[in-house]
C-alpha positions as CSV (number, residue, x, y, z in Angstrom):
1,M,-0.2,0.0,-0.1
2,T,1.3,3.6,-1.0
3,E,1.2,6.1,1.5
4,T,-0.4,9.4,0.5
5,K,1.9,12.5,0.9
6,K,0.3,15.7,2.5
7,E,1.5,19.1,1.3
8,F,1.8,21.9,4.2
9,Y,3.2,25.4,3.8
10,V,5.6,26.6,6.4
11,V,5.6,30.3,7.2
12,I,9.0,31.7,8.2
13,E,9.8,34.6,10.1
14,R,13.5,35.6,11.7
15,D,13.4,36.4,15.3
16,E,15.3,38.8,17.3
17,D,18.0,36.2,18.1
18,E,18.5,35.7,14.3
19,Y,16.9,32.2,14.5
20,Y,14.5,31.2,11.7
21,V,11.1,30.4,13.2
22,G,8.7,28.4,10.9
23,E,4.6,27.6,11.6
24,V,2.3,25.5,9.8
25,P,-0.8,27.4,9.8
26,Q,-3.0,24.1,8.7
27,L,-2.0,22.3,12.1
28,K,-2.5,23.8,15.7
29,A,0.5,24.5,17.6
30,C,2.7,23.3,14.8
31,Y,5.9,25.3,14.9
32,S,9.7,24.9,15.2
33,Q,13.1,26.9,14.9
34,G,16.4,26.7,13.5
35,E,19.6,28.6,13.0
36,T,19.6,27.9,9.4
37,I,16.6,27.4,6.8
38,D,18.0,23.5,6.3
39,E,17.8,23.1,10.2
40,L,14.5,24.7,10.4
41,M,13.0,22.6,7.6
42,A,14.5,19.5,9.0
43,N,12.9,20.3,12.3
44,M,9.6,21.4,10.7
45,K,9.4,17.9,8.9
46,E,9.6,16.1,12.2
47,V,7.0,18.4,14.3
48,I,4.6,18.0,11.4
49,E,4.9,14.4,11.7
50,L,4.1,14.6,15.2
51,C,1.3,17.3,14.9
52,M,-0.1,14.8,12.4
53,L,0.0,11.9,14.9
54,E,-1.5,14.0,17.7
55,A,-4.8,15.6,15.7
56,T,-7.7,13.8,16.5
57,E,-9.5,15.4,13.5
58,E,-8.6,16.4,9.9
59,S,-8.2,20.0,9.8
60,S,-10.7,21.6,7.4
61,S,-8.6,24.7,6.8
62,E,-6.8,25.6,3.6
63,F,-3.9,27.5,3.1
64,V,-4.9,30.4,0.9
65,G,-1.8,32.7,0.8
66,I,-0.1,35.6,2.5
67,Q,-0.8,39.4,1.9
68,K,1.1,42.2,3.0
69,I,-0.5,45.4,4.0
70,V,1.2,48.7,4.8
71,V,-0.7,50.7,7.7
């Protein structure tokens, strides 16, 4: 049986300590950090797998995109 892969979007910011912080909007409390983008993405893969195991129900939200606004 072939495992179905799921696609997630990671929103990445840089914090005051120069770490990259990533969050997956589709999964509740699914975030991690890393000193480099590569480290962050490796950490994100692990945390996404954990978040998917802990999820009791499928998320019905769909990532639409990011908009920038200047106020």
